[in-house]
C-alpha positions as CSV (number, residue, x, y, z in Angstrom):
1,X,118.9,50.3,123.7
2,X,117.3,48.5,120.7
3,X,115.1,46.3,123.0
4,X,113.9,49.4,124.9
5,X,112.9,51.0,121.6
6,X,111.0,47.9,120.4
7,X,109.1,47.8,123.7
8,X,108.2,51.5,123.5
9,X,107.1,51.0,119.9
10,X,104.8,48.2,120.6
11,X,103.4,49.8,123.8
12,X,102.5,52.9,121.8
13,X,100.9,50.9,119.0
14,X,98.9,48.9,121.5
15,X,97.6,52.1,123.0
16,X,96.6,53.4,119.7
17,X,94.8,50.3,118.7
18,X,92.9,50.2,122.0
19,X,91.8,53.9,121.6
20,X,90.7,53.3,118.0
21,X,88.7,50.2,119.0
22,X,86.5,52.4,121.3
23,X,85.9,55.1,118.8
24,X,82.2,55.8,117.9
25,X,81.1,54.8,114.3
26,X,80.0,57.5,111.8
27,X,76.4,58.7,112.2
28,X,73.8,58.6,109.4
29,X,73.3,62.4,109.6
30,X,76.9,63.2,108.6
31,X,77.3,64.7,105.1
32,X,80.4,62.6,104.1
33,X,80.8,59.2,105.7
34,X,84.2,57.3,105.4
35,X,85.3,53.7,106.2
36,X,88.9,53.2,106.7
37,X,90.3,49.7,106.3
38,X,94.0,49.2,107.0
39,X,96.8,48.9,109.7
40,X,99.4,51.1,111.4
41,X,100.0,53.1,108.2
42,X,96.5,54.5,108.8
43,X,96.4,54.8,112.6
44,X,99.9,56.2,113.1
45,X,99.4,60.0,113.9
46,X,95.6,59.4,113.4
47,X,95.3,59.9,109.7
48,X,91.5,59.7,109.6
49,X,91.3,62.6,112.1
50,X,93.7,64.7,110.0
51,X,91.6,64.2,106.9
52,X,88.6,65.1,109.0
53,X,90.3,68.3,110.3
54,X,91.2,69.3,106.7
55,X,87.7,68.7,105.6
56,X,86.3,70.8,108.6
57,X,88.4,73.8,107.5
58,X,86.9,73.5,104.0
59,X,83.4,73.5,105.3
60,X,82.9,69.7,104.8
61,X,81.3,67.7,107.6
62,X,83.0,64.3,107.7
63,X,82.6,61.3,110.0
64,X,84.5,58.1,109.8
65,X,84.6,54.5,111.1
66,X,87.8,52.5,111.3
67,X,88.6,48.8,110.8
68,X,92.3,49.0,111.7
69,X,94.8,46.4,113.1
70,X,98.6,46.7,113.2
71,X,100.4,44.7,110.5
72,X,97.1,43.4,109.1
73,X,96.6,42.6,105.4
74,X,93.4,42.7,103.4
75,X,93.0,38.9,103.6
76,X,93.0,39.1,107.3
77,X,90.5,42.0,107.4
78,X,88.1,39.8,105.5
79,X,88.1,37.4,108.3
80,X,86.8,40.1,110.6
81,X,83.0,39.8,111.0
82,X,82.8,43.5,111.9
83,X,84.1,44.6,108.5
84,X,81.5,42.4,106.7
85,X,78.7,43.9,108.8
86,X,79.8,47.5,108.1
87,X,80.1,46.9,104.3
88,X,76.8,45.1,104.3
89,X,75.1,47.9,106.2
90,X,76.4,50.5,103.7
91,X,75.8,54.2,103.7
92,X,79.3,55.1,102.8
93,X,80.6,57.7,100.6
94,X,84.2,56.5,100.6
95,X,85.9,53.3,101.5
96,X,89.7,53.8,101.9
97,X,91.6,50.5,101.5
98,X,95.2,50.1,102.6
99,X,97.0,46.9,102.2
100,X,100.1,45.6,104.3
101,X,103.0,47.9,103.5
102,X,105.3,45.2,102.2
103,X,103.1,42.7,100.2
104,X,102.2,44.8,97.1
105,X,105.8,45.5,96.4
106,X,106.5,41.7,95.9
107,X,106.7,40.0,92.5
108,X,103.8,40.1,90.1
109,X,102.7,36.5,90.6
110,X,102.6,36.8,94.4
111,X,100.6,40.1,94.2
112,X,98.2,38.6,91.7
113,X,97.6,35.6,94.0
114,X,97.8,37.3,97.5
115,X,96.6,40.8,97.1
116,X,94.4,41.4,94.1
117,X,91.7,38.8,95.0
118,X,91.1,40.3,98.4
119,X,91.2,43.9,97.1
120,X,88.5,42.8,94.6
121,X,86.4,41.1,97.4
122,X,86.4,44.3,99.5
123,X,85.4,46.3,96.6
124,X,82.6,44.0,95.6
125,X,81.3,44.0,99.2
126,X,81.5,47.8,99.5
127,X,79.4,48.2,96.3
128,X,76.9,45.5,97.3
129,X,76.2,47.5,100.5
130,X,76.5,51.0,98.9
131,X,76.2,50.9,95.0
132,X,77.5,54.4,94.5
133,X,80.4,54.3,96.9
134,X,83.8,55.5,95.9
135,X,86.5,53.0,96.9
136,X,89.9,54.6,97.3
137,X,93.0,52.4,97.1
138,X,95.5,54.2,99.3
139,X,98.9,53.7,97.7
140,X,101.5,53.5,100.3
141,X,105.2,54.5,100.2
142,X,108.5,52.7,99.9
143,X,110.3,52.0,103.1
144,X,113.2,54.4,103.5
145,X,116.0,52.0,102.6
146,X,114.0,49.3,100.8
147,X,111.5,46.7,101.9
148,X,112.1,45.7,105.5
149,X,110.7,42.3,104.6
150,X,112.7,41.5,101.5
151,X,111.4,38.8,99.3
152,X,114.0,36.0,98.6
153,X,115.0,36.1,94.9
154,X,113.4,39.5,94.3
155,X,115.8,42.3,94.8
156,X,113.7,44.8,92.9
157,X,112.1,46.1,96.1
158,X,115.4,46.3,98.0
159,X,115.5,50.0,97.5
160,X,113.1,52.9,98.1
161,X,112.9,53.6,94.4
162,X,112.4,49.9,93.4
163,X,109.9,49.3,96.2
164,X,108.0,52.5,95.3
165,X,107.6,51.6,91.7
166,X,106.3,48.2,92.5
167,X,103.8,49.7,95.0
168,X,102.7,52.2,92.4
169,X,102.0,49.6,89.8
170,X,100.2,47.3,92.2
171,X,97.9,49.9,93.6
172,X,97.1,51.2,90.2
173,X,96.3,47.7,89.0
174,X,94.0,47.3,91.9
175,X,92.4,50.6,91.0
176,X,91.9,49.7,87.4
177,X,90.7,46.2,88.0
178,X,87.9,47.5,90.2
179,X,87.1,50.8,88.5
180,X,88.1,52.5,91.8
181,X,90.1,55.6,92.4
182,X,93.7,55.7,93.7
183,X,95.2,58.0,96.3
184,X,98.8,58.5,95.2
185,X,100.4,58.8,98.6
186,X,103.5,57.1,97.6
187,X,104.0,59.2,94.6
188,X,103.8,62.3,96.8
189,X,106.4,60.8,99.2
190,X,108.8,60.3,96.3
191,X,108.4,64.0,95.2
192,X,109.0,65.3,98.7
193,X,112.1,63.0,99.1
194,X,113.5,64.4,96.0
195,X,112.7,68.1,96.4
196,X,112.9,68.5,100.2
197,X,115.0,65.8,101.7
198,X,115.2,67.9,104.9
199,X,111.6,67.1,105.7
200,X,111.3,64.2,108.1
201,X,108.6,61.9,106.6
202,X,109.7,58.7,108.3
203,X,109.4,57.6,112.0
204,X,112.7,56.4,113.5
205,X,111.9,52.8,112.5
206,X,112.3,53.9,108.9
207,X,109.0,52.7,107.5
208,X,106.1,54.1,109.6
209,X,105.2,57.9,109.1
210,X,106.3,60.8,111.2
211,X,103.8,63.6,111.7
212,X,104.9,65.3,108.4
213,X,104.5,62.0,106.6
214,X,100.9,61.5,107.9
215,X,100.1,65.1,107.1
216,X,101.2,64.6,103.5
217,X,99.0,61.4,103.4
218,X,96.1,63.4,104.7
219,X,96.3,66.2,102.2
220,X,96.8,63.7,99.3
221,X,93.8,61.6,100.3
222,X,91.6,64.7,100.8
223,X,92.6,65.9,97.3
224,X,91.7,62.5,96.0
225,X,88.3,62.6,97.5
226,X,87.7,66.2,96.4
227,X,89.9,66.9,93.4
228,X,90.3,70.5,93.3
229,X,92.7,73.1,94.8
230,X,92.1,73.9,98.5
231,X,93.5,75.8,101.4
232,X,93.6,74.7,105.0
233,X,94.9,76.3,108.2
234,X,95.1,72.9,109.9
235,X,98.9,72.1,109.9
236,X,99.1,69.2,112.5
237,X,101.6,71.3,114.5
238,X,104.1,71.6,111.6
239,X,105.7,74.8,110.7
240,X,103.3,76.8,108.4
241,X,105.9,76.9,105.6
242,X,106.5,73.2,105.7
243,X,102.8,72.4,105.8
244,X,102.1,74.6,102.9
245,X,104.7,72.8,100.9
246,X,103.3,69.4,101.7
247,X,99.8,70.7,100.8
248,X,101.0,71.8,97.4
249,X,102.8,68.5,96.8
250,X,99.8,66.4,97.8
251,X,97.3,68.4,95.8
252,X,99.5,68.6,92.6
253,X,100.3,64.9,92.8
254,X,96.5,64.2,92.5
255,X,95.5,67.0,90.1
256,X,98.4,66.5,87.7
257,X,97.5,62.8,87.4
258,X,93.7,62.5,87.3
259,X,93.6,60.1,84.4
260,X,96.3,57.8,85.8
261,X,94.5,57.7,89.2
262,X,91.1,57.0,87.5
263,X,89.7,60.2,89.1
264,X,86.8,61.9,87.2
265,X,86.1,65.4,88.2
């Protein structure tokens, strides 16, 4: 049973990656152009398309280009010539940056050595190609039962709460170091877990997002890009009441923490 689940999981991931590889890039005529850099936390349930759909219902024309690879870290992305070409070409309004789900939750020395330098390089390349670009560091969420890749001698990330606090700190540090902005997705997940534990945020593997999780990510990231209250009738197939609750949590997590997230209205 476990072997069958693993095979199905990787087969689905491969199909998603293949589909995204063939997607057309953003066009110069689009009003808002977004470059997404990340891994399965971005391509599961097609997060960029969800953000685009929310934008559309709010009268915002948005196009996006993706540099996504399952399990990839920022260091690995920087070895991809296509990313360098896209950043150099420029023309982006937003560059959304998402690190591997486990690494920013490790100890401070590790994160300082293995995460921050690569985040800074991406930020620098983004601004070299597009001086006024807004780089968005996409704060991810703690795994349901703690880090699925625990670090020997560092039990702080062995629970959701501990892992989430480490992710929060690491992503905010990346944000401040680069004068970027932060999308507080992980903070929104913590709120939903506390207030509505009945909402299924996690995929069966206990770390990837279910549809509700990706929807929460989308409304939080959209609110980060456009920090104001909004309404949308796009609900990703969720029950309207559930979608409305997730919309409110995502928006409030951003709007109640503008200074913390380095967002200037």
